[in-house]
C-alpha positions as CSV (number, residue, x, y, z in Angstrom):
1,M,91.2,78.4,155.1
2,M,88.2,78.5,152.5
3,K,85.9,78.4,155.0
4,T,87.4,81.2,156.9
5,T,87.5,83.3,153.6
6,L,83.8,82.6,153.0
7,K,83.0,83.4,156.7
8,I,84.1,86.6,156.2
9,S,82.9,87.3,152.6
10,L,79.6,86.1,154.1
11,A,79.8,88.9,156.8
12,I,81.1,91.8,154.7
13,I,77.7,91.0,152.1
14,F,75.8,91.0,155.2
15,L,76.9,94.4,156.4
16,A,76.9,95.8,152.9
17,N,73.7,94.3,152.4
18,A,72.3,96.3,156.3
19,K,73.6,99.2,155.1
20,I,71.7,99.1,151.9
21,L,68.3,98.0,153.5
22,S,68.4,100.9,156.0
23,Q,69.7,103.2,152.7
24,Q,66.2,102.0,150.9
25,T,63.4,100.0,152.3
26,S,60.6,100.5,150.1
27,I,62.6,98.2,147.3
28,P,61.7,94.6,147.7
29,I,64.0,91.5,148.6
30,R,64.0,88.9,145.9
31,F,66.3,86.1,144.6
32,W,66.0,87.9,141.5
33,A,63.8,90.6,140.1
34,L,62.8,92.2,136.8
35,Q,63.2,96.0,136.9
36,N,62.8,97.0,133.2
37,F,62.3,94.8,130.0
38,D,61.6,97.1,126.3
39,G,63.1,96.5,122.9
40,F,61.9,96.0,119.3
41,I,61.2,93.3,116.7
42,G,60.2,93.6,113.2
43,S,62.3,93.0,109.7
44,E,63.6,94.8,106.6
45,G,63.7,93.5,103.1
46,E,66.3,95.5,100.8
47,Y,67.5,95.5,97.2
48,K,71.1,96.0,96.3
49,S,72.7,96.7,92.8
50,E,76.2,98.1,91.8
51,N,78.4,98.5,88.7
52,I,82.0,98.4,88.8
53,Q,84.4,99.3,86.3
54,L,88.4,99.3,88.0
55,R,91.1,101.1,86.2
56,N,92.3,98.0,84.4
57,S,88.9,98.2,82.6
58,Y,88.1,95.8,84.6
59,K,83.7,95.3,84.6
60,D,81.7,93.6,87.3
61,K,77.8,94.0,88.2
62,L,77.0,93.0,92.4
63,N,73.7,92.9,93.2
64,A,72.0,91.6,96.5
65,S,68.1,91.2,97.5
66,T,68.1,90.9,102.0
67,L,65.1,89.7,103.8
68,T,66.6,90.0,107.2
69,G,64.5,89.6,111.4
70,R,65.6,92.5,113.4
71,L,66.0,91.9,117.4
72,M,66.6,93.9,119.8
73,F,66.1,93.7,123.4
74,N,67.6,95.8,126.4
75,T,67.0,93.9,130.2
76,L,67.4,95.5,133.4
77,S,67.0,92.9,136.5
78,Y,68.6,93.0,140.3
79,F,69.5,89.7,142.7
80,Y,68.2,90.5,146.4
81,H,68.7,94.1,146.1
82,P,69.9,96.7,143.2
83,N,72.3,98.0,145.6
84,L,74.2,94.6,145.9
85,L,73.7,93.1,142.4
86,E,72.3,95.0,139.4
87,L,72.8,93.5,135.5
88,E,71.9,95.3,132.5
89,T,71.8,94.0,128.9
90,N,71.6,94.8,125.2
91,M,71.5,92.7,122.6
92,Q,70.3,92.9,119.4
93,F,70.3,90.2,116.3
94,N,69.8,90.4,112.8
95,P,69.1,87.0,111.2
96,G,67.9,86.8,107.6
97,T,68.2,85.1,104.1
98,R,70.1,86.6,101.4
99,K,70.2,85.9,97.6
100,N,73.6,87.7,95.9
101,I,76.4,87.2,93.9
102,Y,79.1,88.4,96.4
103,L,79.0,87.5,100.1
104,V,78.3,91.3,100.7
105,V,77.0,94.7,98.8
106,P,77.0,96.6,102.2
107,D,74.9,100.0,102.7
108,R,77.1,102.9,101.2
109,S,75.9,105.3,104.2
110,D,74.2,103.6,107.3
111,I,75.8,101.1,109.7
112,I,74.6,97.3,109.5
113,I,74.5,95.7,112.9
114,G,75.1,91.8,112.4
115,E,74.6,91.6,116.0
116,S,75.6,92.6,119.0
117,A,75.4,92.1,122.6
118,R,76.6,93.8,125.7
119,G,76.2,92.8,129.4
120,T,77.0,94.8,132.3
121,I,76.8,93.5,135.8
122,R,77.2,96.2,138.8
123,F,78.0,95.2,142.7
124,L,77.7,97.1,145.1
125,K,76.9,100.5,143.5
126,S,75.8,102.6,146.3
127,L,78.7,101.7,148.5
128,P,81.9,103.5,148.7
129,A,83.6,100.7,147.4
130,N,81.5,99.7,144.0
131,L,82.2,97.3,140.8
132,S,81.5,96.7,137.4
133,L,82.4,94.2,135.2
134,F,81.4,93.9,131.1
135,T,81.6,92.1,128.1
136,N,80.6,92.7,124.8
137,Y,80.3,91.5,121.1
138,S,79.8,92.7,117.8
139,H,79.8,92.1,113.8
140,V,79.1,95.3,112.1
141,F,79.3,96.3,108.1
142,T,79.8,99.7,107.3
143,N,81.9,102.1,105.3
144,R,84.9,104.6,105.6
145,E,83.9,108.3,104.3
146,Y,82.0,106.3,101.6
147,T,84.9,105.0,99.6
148,T,85.8,101.6,101.4
149,D,83.6,98.9,102.9
150,L,84.3,97.6,106.1
151,E,83.4,94.6,108.1
152,T,84.1,94.6,111.5
153,N,84.1,92.0,114.6
154,S,84.9,93.1,117.8
155,F,85.1,91.4,121.0
156,G,85.7,93.0,124.3
157,F,85.7,92.6,128.5
158,G,86.4,94.5,131.2
159,G,85.6,96.1,134.7
160,Y,85.8,99.5,136.6
161,F,86.6,99.6,140.4
162,N,85.6,103.1,142.3
163,Y,86.4,103.7,146.0
164,R,85.0,106.9,147.1
165,N,86.4,108.5,149.9
166,K,87.2,112.4,151.2
167,V,91.0,111.8,151.0
168,A,91.7,110.2,148.0
169,P,89.0,108.3,146.0
170,I,90.5,105.8,143.4
171,N,89.6,104.8,140.5
172,M,90.2,101.7,138.0
173,S,89.2,100.4,134.9
174,Y,90.3,97.2,132.6
175,N,89.5,96.9,128.8
176,S,90.6,94.3,126.8
177,N,89.5,94.6,122.6
178,K,89.8,91.9,119.9
179,I,89.2,93.8,116.5
180,N,89.2,92.4,113.6
181,Q,88.5,94.5,110.1
182,D,88.4,93.4,106.8
183,E,87.9,96.3,104.1
184,L,85.9,93.9,101.6
185,R,86.9,94.9,98.1
186,T,91.0,95.4,99.1
187,N,91.1,91.9,101.3
188,R,93.3,94.2,103.5
189,K,93.2,93.4,107.2
190,Y,93.4,95.3,110.2
191,L,93.9,93.0,113.3
192,T,94.0,94.8,116.4
193,D,93.9,92.7,120.5
194,R,94.4,95.9,122.9
195,N,94.7,95.7,127.0
196,N,94.2,98.9,128.8
197,L,95.0,99.7,132.4
198,K,94.2,103.0,134.4
199,I,94.3,104.0,137.6
200,N,93.7,107.3,139.1
201,S,93.2,109.4,142.1
202,D,92.5,112.8,143.1
203,F,93.5,114.4,146.6
204,A,94.4,117.5,148.3
205,F,96.7,118.4,151.2
206,G,94.6,122.0,151.8
207,E,92.1,123.8,150.9
208,N,93.8,125.9,147.8
209,D,95.2,123.0,145.9
210,D,94.1,120.0,143.9
211,N,96.2,116.6,142.8
212,K,95.6,113.8,140.8
213,V,98.0,110.9,139.5
214,S,97.7,108.3,137.7
215,Y,99.3,105.2,136.2
216,S,97.8,103.7,132.5
217,F,98.9,100.6,130.7
218,D,98.4,99.7,126.9
219,G,99.0,96.6,125.5
220,Y,99.2,96.7,121.6
221,N,98.8,93.6,119.4
222,Q,98.4,95.4,115.5
223,E,98.6,94.1,112.0
224,Y,98.0,96.3,109.0
225,T,97.2,93.9,105.8
226,N,100.5,91.4,106.3
227,L,103.2,94.5,105.9
228,T,103.2,96.0,109.1
229,R,103.2,94.1,112.5
230,I,103.6,96.3,115.8
231,N,103.8,94.7,119.4
232,S,103.7,98.0,121.6
233,N,103.4,97.9,125.9
234,I,103.4,101.2,127.2
235,S,103.3,102.2,130.3
236,T,102.4,106.1,131.3
237,Y,103.1,107.5,135.0
238,S,101.6,111.6,136.0
239,Y,101.4,113.8,138.4
240,L,99.4,117.3,137.8
241,S,98.6,119.5,140.9
242,R,97.7,122.5,140.8
243,I,97.8,125.4,143.6
244,K,95.2,128.7,143.6
245,L,97.4,131.9,145.4
246,D,93.9,133.2,145.5
247,S,89.9,132.6,146.5
248,A,89.3,133.7,142.4
249,Y,91.9,131.3,140.6
250,T,93.6,134.9,139.4
251,S,96.6,133.7,140.2
252,S,98.1,130.4,140.6
253,I,100.6,127.5,140.2
254,S,100.4,124.4,138.1
255,S,102.8,121.6,137.6
256,N,102.3,118.5,135.4
257,F,105.0,115.2,135.3
258,I,104.5,112.7,132.9
259,Y,107.1,109.5,132.6
260,T,106.3,107.2,129.4
261,Q,107.7,104.0,128.8
262,N,107.5,101.7,125.3
263,R,108.8,98.8,125.0
264,G,108.9,97.4,121.7
265,Y,107.7,97.9,118.6
266,S,109.7,101.4,118.5
267,E,111.2,101.7,121.8
268,Y,111.4,105.2,123.4
269,D,111.4,106.7,127.0
270,R,109.9,110.2,127.7
271,F,109.8,112.6,130.1
272,Q,107.9,116.0,130.3
273,L,107.6,118.6,132.9
274,N,105.3,121.5,132.5
275,E,105.1,124.4,135.2
276,N,102.8,127.3,134.8
277,I,102.3,130.3,136.8
278,L,99.8,132.7,136.3
279,Y,99.7,136.1,138.0
280,S,98.0,139.2,138.7
281,I,99.5,142.4,139.5
282,N,96.9,144.0,139.7
283,P,93.2,143.8,137.6
284,N,95.2,145.4,134.4
285,L,97.9,143.6,134.3
286,K,98.6,139.7,134.6
287,S,101.6,137.8,134.0
288,F,102.3,134.6,132.8
289,G,105.2,132.1,132.7
290,N,105.9,128.5,131.8
291,Y,108.4,126.1,131.8
292,R,108.3,123.2,129.9
293,Y,111.1,120.2,129.6
294,N,110.7,117.0,127.2
295,N,113.2,114.6,127.0
296,I,112.9,111.1,124.7
297,S,115.3,108.6,124.3
298,R,115.3,105.5,122.0
299,N,117.5,103.0,120.5
300,N,120.8,105.5,119.4
301,F,118.9,108.9,119.3
302,E,117.8,111.4,122.1
303,S,116.4,114.2,122.3
304,Y,115.9,117.2,125.1
305,Q,114.5,120.3,125.1
306,Q,114.3,122.9,127.6
307,N,111.4,125.9,126.7
308,I,110.8,129.1,128.3
309,N,107.7,131.2,128.1
310,L,107.3,134.7,129.9
311,Q,104.0,137.1,129.1
312,F,102.9,140.6,130.6
313,E,99.2,141.4,129.8
314,H,97.6,144.8,129.9
315,Q,93.6,145.8,129.6
316,L,93.4,149.1,129.1
317,Y,89.7,149.9,129.5
318,E,87.5,147.9,127.7
319,S,89.0,148.0,124.1
320,L,92.0,148.0,124.4
321,R,94.7,144.8,125.4
322,S,98.5,144.4,124.6
323,Y,101.2,142.3,125.7
324,V,104.7,141.4,125.4
325,R,106.5,138.1,125.4
326,F,110.1,136.4,125.7
327,D,110.6,132.9,124.4
328,K,113.5,130.5,125.1
329,I,114.2,127.5,123.8
330,V,116.3,124.9,124.0
331,N,116.3,122.0,121.7
332,N,119.1,119.4,121.7
333,Q,119.7,115.8,119.9
334,T,122.3,113.1,118.9
335,F,123.1,114.9,115.8
336,S,121.8,118.6,116.5
337,E,122.2,121.5,119.0
338,E,119.7,123.7,118.3
339,G,118.8,127.5,120.4
340,M,115.7,130.4,119.8
341,N,115.3,133.4,121.3
342,T,111.9,134.8,120.6
343,Y,111.1,138.4,121.0
344,G,107.0,140.1,120.1
345,G,104.4,141.8,121.2
346,G,101.6,142.7,120.0
347,L,97.9,144.0,120.4
348,Y,93.7,143.4,120.4
349,Y,91.0,146.6,119.9
350,R,87.7,146.7,120.0
351,K,85.5,149.1,119.4
352,N,82.0,149.0,118.7
353,F,79.4,152.0,117.1
354,P,76.3,152.6,116.7
355,Y,76.2,150.3,113.4
356,G,78.8,148.1,114.1
357,V,81.9,146.5,115.6
358,L,85.5,147.3,114.8
359,N,88.0,144.6,115.7
360,I,92.1,145.1,115.1
361,S,95.0,142.6,115.8
362,Y,98.4,143.0,115.6
363,D,101.4,140.3,116.4
364,Y,104.8,140.5,115.8
365,N,108.1,137.9,116.4
366,L,111.8,138.9,115.9
367,R,113.4,135.1,116.2
368,N,117.2,134.2,116.4
369,V,117.7,130.7,115.5
370,D,121.1,129.5,115.5
371,R,121.8,125.4,115.1
372,N,124.6,123.5,115.2
373,N,124.2,120.4,113.0
374,L,127.0,117.5,114.4
375,Q,126.6,115.4,111.0
376,D,125.2,115.7,107.5
377,K,122.0,114.1,108.6
378,L,118.7,116.0,110.3
379,I,117.0,113.0,112.0
380,I,113.1,114.3,112.5
381,I,111.1,111.9,115.3
382,N,107.3,113.0,115.8
383,E,106.6,116.5,113.9
384,E,102.7,116.6,114.1
385,I,101.2,118.0,110.9
386,T,96.8,118.2,110.5
387,L,96.3,116.6,107.5
388,N,93.1,118.6,105.8
389,D,92.2,118.1,101.7
390,E,92.1,121.8,101.2
391,E,95.2,122.6,102.4
392,L,98.6,122.0,101.0
393,I,100.1,120.4,104.3
394,I,104.3,120.6,103.6
395,L,106.9,119.0,105.8
396,S,109.0,121.5,107.9
397,N,112.4,121.0,106.0
398,P,113.7,120.1,102.6
399,Y,115.7,117.4,101.2
400,I,113.9,115.0,102.7
401,E,114.8,111.1,102.1
402,L,111.7,109.6,100.5
403,Q,112.5,105.9,101.7
404,S,112.7,107.6,105.8
405,I,109.2,108.9,106.0
406,I,107.3,107.3,108.0
407,V,103.8,109.0,109.1
408,K,102.1,107.2,112.3
409,S,99.3,107.8,114.8
410,L,99.6,110.3,118.0
411,D,99.7,107.5,120.3
412,E,102.5,106.1,117.8
413,I,100.4,102.9,117.4
414,T,99.4,102.7,114.2
415,I,101.6,103.0,111.1
416,Y,99.9,104.6,108.1
417,Q,100.8,102.5,104.8
418,K,101.6,104.8,101.6
419,N,99.6,105.2,98.5
420,V,96.5,103.4,100.3
421,D,96.3,105.9,103.6
422,Y,98.6,108.4,102.3
423,I,100.5,109.7,99.1
424,I,103.6,111.6,98.7
425,V,104.1,114.8,96.0
426,A,107.6,116.1,95.6
427,R,107.3,120.2,95.3
428,D,111.0,120.9,94.4
429,D,113.2,120.8,97.7
430,Y,110.4,120.1,99.8
431,I,107.8,117.3,100.5
432,E,103.7,117.2,100.6
433,I,101.6,114.7,102.9
434,Q,98.6,114.3,101.0
435,R,95.7,111.5,103.0
436,L,94.0,109.3,101.0
437,P,90.0,109.3,100.9
438,G,88.7,105.8,102.6
439,G,92.4,105.3,104.3
440,L,92.7,105.0,107.8
441,I,93.6,108.7,108.1
442,S,90.2,110.5,108.7
443,K,90.2,113.8,107.3
444,S,91.6,116.9,109.5
445,S,93.4,114.9,112.0
446,S,96.7,115.0,113.0
447,V,99.5,112.5,112.5
448,Y,103.6,112.1,113.7
449,I,105.7,111.8,110.9
450,D,109.2,110.7,111.1
451,Y,112.5,111.2,108.5
452,V,115.8,112.0,107.5
453,A,117.2,114.8,105.8
454,E,120.1,116.6,103.9
455,L,121.3,119.3,106.1
456,Q,124.4,121.6,106.7
457,P,126.8,121.3,108.9
458,S,125.2,124.7,110.5
459,Y,122.9,128.1,110.2
460,K,121.8,131.0,111.5
461,Y,119.3,133.1,111.1
462,T,116.9,136.2,112.9
463,L,113.3,135.4,111.7
464,N,110.7,138.8,111.2
465,S,107.4,137.7,111.4
466,S,104.5,139.9,111.4
467,K,100.5,139.4,111.3
468,F,97.8,141.9,110.9
469,F,93.8,141.1,111.0
470,V,91.4,143.8,110.6
471,R,87.5,142.9,110.6
472,L,84.7,145.6,110.3
473,S,80.7,144.2,111.1
474,L,78.3,146.3,110.3
475,L,74.6,146.6,111.3
476,E,74.6,143.3,114.0
477,N,76.2,141.3,112.2
478,L,74.4,141.4,109.0
479,F,77.6,142.6,107.3
480,E,81.4,141.6,107.4
481,V,84.7,142.3,105.6
482,Y,88.0,141.6,107.1
483,Y,91.5,141.5,106.2
484,R,94.3,139.7,107.7
485,T,98.2,139.4,106.3
486,L,101.3,136.8,107.3
487,N,104.8,138.8,106.4
488,N,107.4,136.4,107.1
489,S,111.4,137.8,106.4
490,Y,114.9,137.0,106.8
491,S,117.8,138.4,108.5
492,N,121.7,137.8,109.4
493,I,121.3,134.9,107.5
494,N,124.4,132.6,107.6
495,T,123.5,129.3,106.2
496,V,124.5,127.7,102.4
497,Y,121.0,126.2,101.5
498,T,118.7,129.6,101.5
499,N,115.7,127.7,100.1
500,M,114.9,126.5,103.6
501,L,113.8,129.8,104.5
502,Q,110.0,130.4,104.3
503,I,110.1,133.7,102.8
504,I,106.1,134.5,102.8
505,S,103.6,137.5,102.1
506,Q,100.5,136.5,102.8
507,N,97.0,138.7,102.1
508,V,93.8,137.7,102.4
509,Y,90.3,139.7,102.0
510,G,87.4,138.0,103.0
511,A,82.9,139.3,102.8
512,R,79.8,137.8,104.3
513,I,76.1,138.1,104.9
514,N,73.7,136.9,107.3
515,Y,70.6,137.7,107.1
516,Q,68.2,135.7,109.9
517,F,69.4,131.8,108.6
518,I,71.6,132.5,105.7
519,S,75.1,132.8,105.8
520,A,77.6,133.4,102.3
521,G,80.8,134.9,101.6
522,I,83.8,134.5,99.7
523,E,87.4,134.7,100.5
524,L,90.5,135.5,98.3
525,D,93.8,134.0,99.8
526,D,96.7,135.2,97.8
527,Y,100.0,133.9,99.4
528,N,103.6,134.4,97.9
529,S,106.3,132.2,99.0
530,N,109.5,131.2,97.8
531,I,108.4,127.1,98.8
532,I,105.2,127.7,97.1
533,P,103.6,130.4,96.3
534,L,99.5,130.0,95.2
535,K,96.7,131.6,95.4
536,S,92.6,130.2,96.2
537,T,89.0,131.7,95.9
538,N,86.8,130.7,98.1
539,Y,82.5,130.8,97.6
540,Y,80.6,129.5,100.7
541,M,76.4,129.0,101.8
542,R,75.1,127.9,104.5
543,L,71.2,127.9,105.4
544,S,70.1,126.3,108.6
545,N,66.6,127.0,109.8
546,R,63.7,124.9,112.0
547,F,61.4,127.0,109.9
548,S,58.6,125.0,112.8
549,K,58.2,122.3,114.7
550,D,57.4,120.4,111.6
551,L,60.1,121.3,108.9
552,S,63.7,121.2,109.6
553,V,66.8,122.2,106.5
554,N,70.2,122.0,106.6
555,L,71.7,123.0,103.6
556,S,75.5,124.3,102.7
557,G,77.8,124.2,99.9
558,N,81.8,125.6,99.3
559,L,83.6,125.6,95.9
560,K,87.2,126.6,96.5
561,Y,89.9,127.3,93.9
562,I,93.4,126.8,94.2
563,E,95.6,128.0,91.9
564,L,99.8,126.5,92.3
565,L,101.9,129.6,90.7
566,E,104.8,127.7,90.2
567,D,103.9,124.5,88.7
568,K,100.8,125.8,87.1
569,R,98.5,123.5,88.8
570,K,95.2,123.6,89.6
571,Q,93.1,121.8,91.9
572,E,89.1,122.3,92.9
573,F,87.3,121.4,95.3
574,Q,83.4,121.3,96.0
575,D,81.1,119.9,98.8
576,L,76.8,120.6,98.7
577,N,75.4,118.6,101.8
578,G,71.8,119.3,102.4
579,N,69.0,117.8,104.7
580,I,65.4,118.1,105.3
581,I,63.1,117.0,107.5
582,Y,59.3,117.4,107.4
583,N,57.1,116.3,110.0
584,I,53.3,115.8,108.1
585,D,51.7,114.9,111.2
586,Q,52.7,113.2,114.2
587,N,52.8,109.8,112.6
588,I,54.2,110.3,109.4
589,S,57.6,112.0,109.1
590,I,59.7,112.8,106.0
591,N,63.8,113.1,105.9
592,L,65.6,113.2,102.6
593,E,69.5,113.6,102.8
594,S,72.0,114.4,99.8
595,N,76.1,114.7,99.7
596,Y,77.9,115.6,96.8
597,R,82.2,115.8,96.7
598,F,83.9,117.2,93.5
599,Q,87.6,117.3,94.1
600,K,90.4,117.7,90.9
601,G,94.2,117.8,91.2
602,R,97.5,115.7,91.2
603,G,95.9,112.3,93.3
604,L,93.2,114.3,94.1
605,D,90.5,113.2,91.3
606,L,87.1,112.5,93.1
607,N,83.8,112.6,92.5
608,L,81.2,111.2,95.1
609,G,77.3,112.3,94.8
610,I,74.9,110.4,97.5
611,I,71.2,111.0,97.8
612,K,68.8,109.2,99.6
613,G,65.2,109.2,101.2
614,E,63.1,107.8,104.1
615,V,59.0,107.7,105.0
616,D,58.5,107.0,108.5
617,F,55.2,106.0,109.9
618,R,53.6,105.3,112.9
619,F,50.4,103.2,114.9
620,R,51.2,103.3,118.0
621,N,53.6,100.7,119.0
622,L,54.2,99.5,115.2
623,F,56.4,102.0,113.2
624,L,57.1,101.9,109.4
625,A,60.2,102.9,106.8
626,I,60.6,102.9,103.2
627,G,63.5,104.3,101.4
628,A,65.9,104.9,98.7
629,E,69.5,105.3,98.2
630,K,71.6,106.5,95.2
631,Y,75.0,106.6,95.4
632,K,77.7,107.0,92.7
633,R,81.7,107.4,92.6
634,N,84.8,107.7,90.7
635,F,87.8,108.3,92.2
636,L,91.3,108.0,90.7
637,D,89.6,106.3,87.4
638,E,87.7,104.1,89.1
639,K,83.9,104.1,88.7
640,I,80.6,102.9,91.3
641,D,77.6,103.2,90.3
642,Y,74.9,102.3,93.0
643,Q,71.0,101.9,94.0
644,G,69.1,100.5,97.0
645,G,65.9,100.2,98.3
646,F,64.4,99.8,101.7
647,V,61.0,98.2,103.6
648,R,61.5,98.5,107.6
649,I,58.7,97.6,110.0
650,Q,59.1,96.5,113.3
651,R,57.4,97.0,117.1
652,K,58.5,98.2,119.8
653,F,57.8,96.8,123.3
């Protein structure tokens, strides 16, 4: 049996080689041939000093002096023929001596690679069926938002298989990755073991359709700070189809089916269906139709939602676009039933005149809401919010049970930790979520939130919402002013808890000057609300230009004041960023970088400043760099004062 298998394998290889050689006869056949070898060798000396003062008045001083070797090389080689078996390697190793009080005083703004390696083998890359295998390892010191020092060890391996053909090409990939991340100052650990398999194929039944089927499997084992352990096996099946009704794709139908099954932590089954139709009645009149179905089942909870959306859009000349729409939502859960009907419309007007451009838009919605809660608890699963430091992020419902709040990533794998990754601030009957700098939640990222809230048995209301925007741009956008407003009001109210209805009257005024490479402006926001009324003022400036081939300058500044009217609290945010690159000649360049971040407010106090400079010299293949850095941070009464310098020399080959 083994002899037969070996003969078949050799025959396949021979036939493959015959095809390869017929395609490329100019490449010599060798047992092993090195095609490329490059990299660099060098060394780096550093000195770092850091003073620390913690909230409990504990003080300490850390210092480190290091001499590090630097070796990096890349190779590309093949066995017999490059189209039969090709090998690529990338390796970096930084051995060195270290003299310091503590294990490590990491760099504040750059990634420091201890060692890393990656290898890739490609089989039969020119044939329709080809295979690639890879493995990688890295040991890295870095930081998160200049606040949290990290040491990360990762190891991974996997492969790719592709089968190209005219009927249904197939792509497969497998990736296994283990990550061990330590937060050096807090001794918290973040361990991840992930295995991922993906299979997809594209095909068409005719000339007017495109189809894609895919399957993915994610196996997660995750542990964070010895508090949260997650084991999840997630399988996802999907089918996407698009049919064009005309040659220009101005009319088309698309369908998307997704089924997801999660077993382990937070078990659930989810089925999603999304149907879209775009139909051009004539060149100036278009219609849109959409139907969405979402069903999720987990433990003793089940939810299904249906959305129907219809819209007609008309273009009058080039300046006026108008539209009307209708939305219907049915959202039934184990403990509630809800229906919403929305009627709306709007217009967009653009007028060019000799000295400028005028833009006007208006949108109006009338929404009828009827909800029947089958118990006095409201269970919310996966409320999606985006956490931005300069904005107040309020959860949608009042009377939330604080102990029920769970904040997690959009893939529902990572469970974030309260008072480490985020904090909760009570705003009367509502809850505000704020991320903490240096935690696992990055700025302006989206998260899911689960919680339980108290509600009355049922309620009804009609929401009237309108938006208006006008902008006047003069002298080829040299000067522009704008104004926008948002108004939410309610009628036909049948509810006991009226403060669940967010009445809003917002007026925003702004002006901006744009002159060549400089832009500066001011924006005033008057946000009147029965939940959190506030006023804010934002000043900003940006300068970005390449003055010559040797000088590039990028500067930006932002100053924002927020006044919370009910709490009589104020928040302040300041951001200054600058970068200057100057090439004295083709062999000498200077790079200066500075960042400053200041924020003040309850749970927000941060004062962070960074300045660094580097001078680079080049003589043929020899490179020399000299640099220094100053870092100062005061975050929630924890103070760090850091300074460091380095000299780096290397030769490329």
